[in-house]
LUMMIRO-698450 format. One record per residue (C-alpha): residue number from 1; residue in three letters; x, y, z. Coordinates in nm, 3 decimals. Each point is the difference from the previous one (the first is absolute). Example, Ala and Ser with C-alpha at 12.3 -4.5 7.8 and 13.67 -1.06 7.14 Angstrom:
2
{1, "ALA", {1.230, -0.450, 0.780}}
{2, "SER", {0.137, 0.344, -0.066}}
//
This chain:
275
{1, "MET", {10.490, 11.372, 0.046}}
{2, "TRP", {0.166, 0.090, -0.329}}
{3, "LEU", {-0.223, 0.010, -0.306}}
{4, "THR", {0.125, 0.034, -0.353}}
{5, "GLY", {-0.164, 0.288, -0.181}}
{6, "ASN", {0.039, -0.149, -0.347}}
{7, "SER", {-0.112, -0.361, 0.024}}
{8, "GLY", {-0.261, 0.023, 0.274}}
{9, "PRO", {-0.193, -0.064, 0.212}}
{10, "PHE", {-0.224, 0.285, -0.112}}
{11, "LYS", {-0.293, 0.141, 0.192}}
{12, "LEU", {-0.330, 0.159, -0.099}}
{13, "HIS", {-0.136, 0.262, 0.239}}
{14, "LYS", {-0.369, 0.085, -0.016}}
{15, "LEU", {-0.114, 0.332, 0.143}}
{16, "GLU", {-0.341, 0.165, 0.022}}
{17, "VAL", {-0.017, 0.378, 0.002}}
{18, "GLU", {-0.310, 0.197, 0.092}}
{19, "SER", {-0.086, 0.243, -0.276}}
{20, "ILE", {-0.294, 0.209, -0.110}}
{21, "LYS", {0.139, -0.003, -0.354}}
{22, "ALA", {0.023, -0.284, -0.254}}
{23, "LYS", {-0.139, -0.255, 0.244}}
{24, "GLY", {0.085, -0.358, -0.089}}
{25, "LEU", {0.307, 0.092, -0.208}}
{26, "ARG", {0.266, -0.271, 0.032}}
{27, "ILE", {0.355, 0.129, -0.050}}
{28, "LEU", {0.298, -0.232, -0.037}}
{29, "HIS", {0.325, 0.176, 0.095}}
{30, "ILE", {0.325, -0.155, -0.125}}
{31, "SER", {0.345, 0.149, 0.024}}
{32, "ASP", {0.373, -0.065, -0.009}}
{33, "LEU", {0.005, -0.322, -0.198}}
{34, "HIS", {0.375, 0.042, -0.065}}
{35, "PHE", {-0.052, -0.272, -0.258}}
{36, "ALA", {0.286, -0.205, -0.138}}
{37, "PRO", {-0.004, -0.286, -0.254}}
{38, "GLY", {-0.081, -0.339, 0.149}}
{39, "GLN", {-0.213, 0.117, 0.293}}
{40, "GLU", {-0.279, -0.248, -0.061}}
{41, "ALA", {-0.146, 0.012, 0.351}}
{42, "LYS", {-0.054, 0.373, -0.039}}
{43, "THR", {-0.164, -0.059, -0.338}}
{44, "HIS", {-0.242, -0.253, 0.150}}
{45, "PHE", {-0.084, 0.235, 0.287}}
{46, "LEU", {-0.090, 0.280, -0.243}}
{47, "ALA", {-0.212, -0.238, -0.206}}
{48, "GLY", {-0.185, -0.099, 0.315}}
{49, "LEU", {-0.075, 0.364, 0.076}}
{50, "ALA", {-0.193, 0.017, -0.327}}
{51, "ASP", {-0.242, -0.256, 0.145}}
{52, "LEU", {-0.112, 0.272, 0.242}}
{53, "LYS", {-0.152, 0.187, -0.297}}
{54, "PRO", {0.073, 0.349, 0.135}}
{55, "ASP", {-0.181, 0.302, -0.138}}
{56, "LEU", {0.328, 0.193, -0.018}}
{57, "VAL", {0.372, -0.082, 0.015}}
{58, "ILE", {0.239, 0.264, 0.134}}
{59, "ASN", {0.367, -0.067, -0.073}}
{60, "THR", {0.238, 0.231, 0.187}}
{61, "GLY", {0.319, -0.084, -0.184}}
{62, "ASP", {0.339, -0.169, 0.029}}
{63, "ASN", {-0.131, -0.281, -0.219}}
{64, "LEU", {0.340, -0.066, -0.156}}
{65, "GLY", {0.285, -0.156, 0.193}}
{66, "HIS", {0.241, -0.118, -0.269}}
{67, "GLN", {0.135, 0.129, -0.330}}
{68, "HIS", {-0.189, -0.279, -0.181}}
{69, "ALA", {-0.324, 0.024, 0.202}}
{70, "ILE", {-0.236, 0.176, -0.241}}
{71, "ASN", {-0.132, -0.302, -0.190}}
{72, "PRO", {-0.031, -0.224, 0.308}}
{73, "VAL", {-0.182, 0.262, 0.206}}
{74, "LEU", {-0.241, 0.078, -0.283}}
{75, "ARG", {-0.089, -0.368, -0.020}}
{76, "ALA", {-0.043, -0.015, 0.377}}
{77, "LEU", {-0.227, 0.306, 0.000}}
{78, "GLU", {-0.207, -0.114, -0.296}}
{79, "PRO", {-0.281, -0.159, 0.207}}
{80, "LEU", {-0.042, 0.323, 0.200}}
{81, "MET", {-0.004, 0.216, -0.312}}
{82, "GLU", {-0.344, -0.142, -0.076}}
{83, "PHE", {-0.131, 0.248, 0.258}}
{84, "PRO", {0.001, 0.381, 0.004}}
{85, "GLY", {0.329, 0.125, 0.138}}
{86, "VAL", {0.232, 0.293, 0.063}}
{87, "PHE", {0.374, 0.015, 0.059}}
{88, "VAL", {0.298, 0.219, 0.085}}
{89, "ASN", {0.371, -0.073, -0.027}}
{90, "GLY", {0.257, -0.054, 0.272}}
{91, "SER", {0.374, 0.048, -0.027}}
{92, "ASN", {0.054, -0.367, -0.089}}
{93, "ASP", {-0.223, 0.042, -0.303}}
{94, "TYR", {0.266, 0.235, -0.136}}
{95, "ARG", {0.322, -0.169, 0.110}}
{96, "ALA", {0.109, -0.359, 0.059}}
{97, "PRO", {0.103, -0.081, 0.358}}
{98, "LYS", {0.359, -0.028, 0.107}}
{99, "PRO", {0.165, -0.137, 0.317}}
{100, "ARG", {-0.002, 0.238, 0.295}}
{101, "ASN", {0.062, -0.023, 0.373}}
{102, "PRO", {-0.345, -0.039, 0.164}}
{103, "LEU", {0.130, 0.160, 0.321}}
{104, "LYS", {0.012, 0.333, -0.184}}
{105, "TYR", {-0.380, 0.016, 0.016}}
{106, "PHE", {0.039, 0.081, 0.370}}
{107, "GLN", {0.193, 0.314, -0.097}}
{108, "GLY", {-0.295, 0.144, -0.193}}
{109, "PRO", {-0.180, -0.040, -0.335}}
{110, "SER", {0.204, -0.172, -0.269}}
{111, "GLU", {0.168, 0.207, -0.268}}
{112, "VAL", {-0.099, 0.006, -0.367}}
{113, "SER", {0.168, -0.289, -0.179}}
{114, "SER", {0.237, 0.033, -0.294}}
{115, "ALA", {-0.084, -0.349, -0.127}}
{116, "PRO", {-0.084, -0.055, -0.371}}
{117, "ASN", {-0.326, 0.147, -0.125}}
{118, "LEU", {-0.288, -0.237, -0.076}}
{119, "ASP", {-0.242, 0.028, -0.291}}
{120, "THR", {-0.260, 0.167, 0.218}}
{121, "GLY", {-0.184, 0.147, -0.298}}
{122, "ARG", {-0.070, -0.343, -0.143}}
{123, "PHE", {-0.116, -0.134, 0.335}}
{124, "THR", {-0.243, 0.285, 0.066}}
{125, "SER", {-0.128, -0.016, -0.358}}
{126, "GLU", {-0.088, -0.367, 0.048}}
{127, "LEU", {-0.195, 0.079, 0.318}}
{128, "GLN", {-0.182, 0.283, -0.176}}
{129, "GLY", {-0.073, -0.228, -0.294}}
{130, "ALA", {-0.174, -0.236, 0.240}}
{131, "GLY", {-0.223, 0.287, 0.111}}
{132, "TRP", {0.172, 0.109, 0.321}}
{133, "LEU", {0.031, 0.374, 0.065}}
{134, "ASP", {0.349, 0.149, 0.023}}
{135, "LEU", {-0.010, 0.237, 0.299}}
{136, "ASN", {0.362, 0.118, -0.006}}
{137, "ASN", {-0.059, 0.373, 0.060}}
{138, "GLN", {-0.338, -0.045, -0.165}}
{139, "SER", {-0.365, -0.024, 0.093}}
{140, "GLY", {-0.253, -0.253, -0.126}}
{141, "GLN", {-0.361, -0.106, 0.031}}
{142, "LEU", {-0.180, -0.335, -0.014}}
{143, "SER", {-0.367, -0.091, 0.013}}
{144, "ILE", {-0.038, -0.306, 0.224}}
{145, "ASN", {-0.329, -0.150, 0.116}}
{146, "GLY", {-0.181, 0.319, -0.093}}
{147, "GLN", {0.237, 0.216, 0.204}}
{148, "GLU", {0.245, 0.255, -0.140}}
{149, "ILE", {0.341, -0.056, 0.157}}
{150, "GLY", {0.259, 0.275, -0.043}}
{151, "PHE", {0.374, -0.043, 0.046}}
{152, "LEU", {0.287, 0.231, 0.090}}
{153, "GLY", {0.347, -0.138, -0.067}}
{154, "LEU", {0.368, 0.081, 0.048}}
{155, "ASP", {0.314, -0.150, -0.147}}
{156, "ASP", {0.246, -0.146, 0.250}}
{157, "PRO", {0.067, 0.244, 0.287}}
{158, "HIS", {0.304, -0.205, 0.106}}
{159, "GLU", {0.167, 0.096, -0.329}}
{160, "ASN", {-0.129, 0.358, 0.035}}
{161, "LEU", {-0.209, -0.053, -0.314}}
{162, "ASP", {-0.322, 0.113, 0.167}}
{163, "ASN", {-0.144, 0.321, -0.142}}
{164, "ILE", {-0.208, 0.134, 0.288}}
{165, "GLN", {-0.098, 0.304, -0.205}}
{166, "SER", {-0.178, -0.226, -0.250}}
{167, "LEU", {-0.252, -0.101, 0.265}}
{168, "ASP", {-0.196, 0.326, -0.024}}
{169, "ALA", {-0.076, -0.061, -0.368}}
{170, "GLN", {-0.066, -0.368, 0.072}}
{171, "ALA", {-0.250, 0.083, 0.274}}
{172, "SER", {-0.190, 0.238, -0.227}}
{173, "GLN", {-0.035, -0.275, -0.261}}
{174, "ILE", {-0.174, -0.238, 0.241}}
{175, "ASP", {-0.193, 0.251, 0.207}}
{176, "SER", {-0.344, -0.165, -0.029}}
{177, "VAL", {0.084, -0.366, 0.066}}
{178, "ASP", {-0.168, -0.219, 0.262}}
{179, "LEU", {0.328, -0.114, 0.159}}
{180, "LYS", {0.347, 0.152, -0.024}}
{181, "ILE", {0.301, -0.235, 0.030}}
{182, "ALA", {0.363, 0.115, 0.012}}
{183, "VAL", {0.291, -0.226, -0.096}}
{184, "ALA", {0.380, 0.024, 0.037}}
{185, "HIS", {0.277, -0.251, 0.049}}
{186, "ALA", {0.176, 0.146, 0.305}}
{187, "PRO", {-0.205, 0.151, 0.286}}
{188, "TYR", {0.211, 0.306, 0.074}}
{189, "LEU", {-0.172, 0.247, 0.230}}
{190, "ARG", {0.005, 0.274, -0.265}}
{191, "VAL", {-0.199, -0.233, -0.227}}
{192, "ILE", {-0.254, -0.093, 0.267}}
{193, "ASP", {-0.055, 0.367, 0.089}}
{194, "ALA", {-0.041, 0.092, -0.368}}
{195, "PHE", {-0.255, -0.276, -0.059}}
{196, "VAL", {-0.202, 0.097, 0.308}}
{197, "ALA", {0.004, 0.365, -0.107}}
{198, "ARG", {-0.150, -0.101, -0.337}}
{199, "GLY", {-0.286, -0.189, 0.161}}
{200, "ALA", {0.107, -0.365, -0.037}}
{201, "ASP", {-0.237, -0.241, 0.176}}
{202, "LEU", {0.241, -0.293, -0.016}}
{203, "MET", {0.378, -0.006, -0.056}}
{204, "PHE", {0.212, -0.298, -0.104}}
{205, "ALA", {0.377, -0.054, 0.015}}
{206, "GLY", {0.264, -0.270, 0.032}}
{207, "HIS", {0.379, 0.032, 0.018}}
{208, "THR", {0.044, -0.074, 0.371}}
{209, "HIS", {-0.034, -0.379, -0.029}}
{210, "GLY", {-0.178, 0.036, 0.333}}
{211, "GLY", {0.344, 0.050, 0.152}}
{212, "GLN", {0.119, -0.334, -0.149}}
{213, "VAL", {0.207, -0.077, 0.309}}
{214, "CYS", {-0.222, 0.056, 0.301}}
{215, "LEU", {-0.030, -0.076, 0.369}}
{216, "PRO", {-0.274, -0.244, 0.111}}
{217, "GLY", {-0.345, 0.136, -0.075}}
{218, "GLN", {0.128, 0.152, -0.326}}
{219, "LYS", {0.153, 0.300, 0.176}}
{220, "ALA", {0.200, 0.161, -0.279}}
{221, "LEU", {0.348, 0.133, 0.061}}
{222, "VAL", {0.028, 0.204, -0.322}}
{223, "THR", {-0.225, 0.122, -0.282}}
{224, "ASN", {0.265, 0.117, -0.252}}
{225, "CYS", {-0.170, 0.342, -0.008}}
{226, "ASP", {-0.111, 0.261, 0.254}}
{227, "LEU", {-0.322, -0.183, 0.088}}
{228, "PRO", {0.002, -0.089, 0.374}}
{229, "THR", {0.053, -0.372, 0.057}}
{230, "LYS", {-0.338, -0.047, 0.172}}
{231, "TYR", {-0.163, 0.066, -0.339}}
{232, "ALA", {0.227, -0.236, -0.196}}
{233, "SER", {-0.287, -0.228, -0.101}}
{234, "GLY", {-0.377, -0.021, 0.007}}
{235, "LEU", {-0.260, 0.273, 0.047}}
{236, "SER", {0.054, 0.334, 0.168}}
{237, "ALA", {-0.201, 0.323, 0.018}}
{238, "TRP", {0.131, 0.336, -0.122}}
{239, "GLY", {-0.159, 0.339, -0.033}}
{240, "ASN", {0.002, 0.374, 0.038}}
{241, "GLU", {-0.257, 0.247, 0.129}}
{242, "GLU", {-0.214, -0.043, -0.311}}
{243, "HIS", {0.035, -0.362, -0.109}}
{244, "GLN", {0.064, -0.351, 0.133}}
{245, "SER", {0.145, -0.291, -0.199}}
{246, "LEU", {0.115, -0.358, 0.045}}
{247, "LEU", {0.341, -0.128, -0.112}}
{248, "HIS", {0.072, -0.364, -0.077}}
{249, "VAL", {0.366, -0.103, -0.019}}
{250, "SER", {0.067, -0.346, -0.141}}
{251, "ASN", {0.245, -0.252, 0.146}}
{252, "GLY", {0.098, -0.077, -0.358}}
{253, "ILE", {0.018, -0.338, -0.168}}
{254, "GLY", {0.375, -0.017, -0.060}}
{255, "CYS", {0.333, 0.152, 0.090}}
{256, "SER", {0.338, 0.048, -0.161}}
{257, "ILE", {0.171, -0.311, -0.135}}
{258, "TYR", {0.302, 0.118, 0.198}}
{259, "ALA", {-0.192, 0.003, 0.330}}
{260, "PRO", {-0.252, -0.286, -0.033}}
{261, "MET", {-0.115, -0.020, 0.358}}
{262, "ARG", {-0.265, 0.130, 0.236}}
{263, "LEU", {-0.039, -0.015, 0.375}}
{264, "PHE", {-0.346, 0.015, 0.164}}
{265, "CYS", {-0.129, 0.166, -0.317}}
{266, "PRO", {-0.141, -0.243, -0.258}}
{267, "PRO", {-0.030, 0.102, -0.367}}
{268, "SER", {-0.362, 0.075, -0.073}}
{269, "ALA", {-0.275, 0.161, -0.203}}
{270, "THR", {-0.314, 0.163, 0.142}}
{271, "LEU", {-0.366, -0.012, -0.101}}
{272, "ILE", {-0.187, 0.304, 0.133}}
{273, "THR", {-0.381, 0.009, -0.007}}
{274, "LEU", {-0.189, 0.324, 0.053}}
{275, "LYS", {-0.297, -0.069, 0.228}}
//
């Protein structure tokens, strides 16, 4: 069954994660809106997510999907900006999309686009003005429900904008928090390993669109990065000899206006509750 990724139908996944830290915290993960003017169904879906009243919104980038998307996407996100939130950018937050052959994704991760630059500075300033933390190669901290939540963040790894070296300073700034969350747009393995090494309890990413075109059972064929396809969406466990962490990869809510289709992979957001 083919599903359009820009007009719906959209899904909400609800997950419960066992945790000894920040119990009861409700995290709404949204990603890859790829917003374009006139996408009213997507706007209504985002407004409905606000009815969940999450404790925290994590936005893992690729919000913009058109050269004139900034004002429409800010209006669409407005109901969610009533809640504490954090964000990072994806490549589409820097450059407008352009037509490309979707079959090239089977040859490996897509190349950096040469499309016109977007006014990314204005967009991120608006999100910050609403109170959301900019985590592009930056750390942050929020007090939520009496718990101190610390954040590690990287700018888009797909564009090679991630500054892994910045994570050491970031980790030292949030050393005494109750829960440590790491955020990046694209879940490259170097990023996952770096987050685990800095003690992240939870990691969040998007970018993969869950595979976008999948076999039945949402078996992804590609991830558009070096993440193995079996981890293209949902929760997975990662760790080293000293630390264990969970990664959540979002299906994403949209997709490129030049490839507005999904197969066995509905556009979605996820509400995660720590139990």
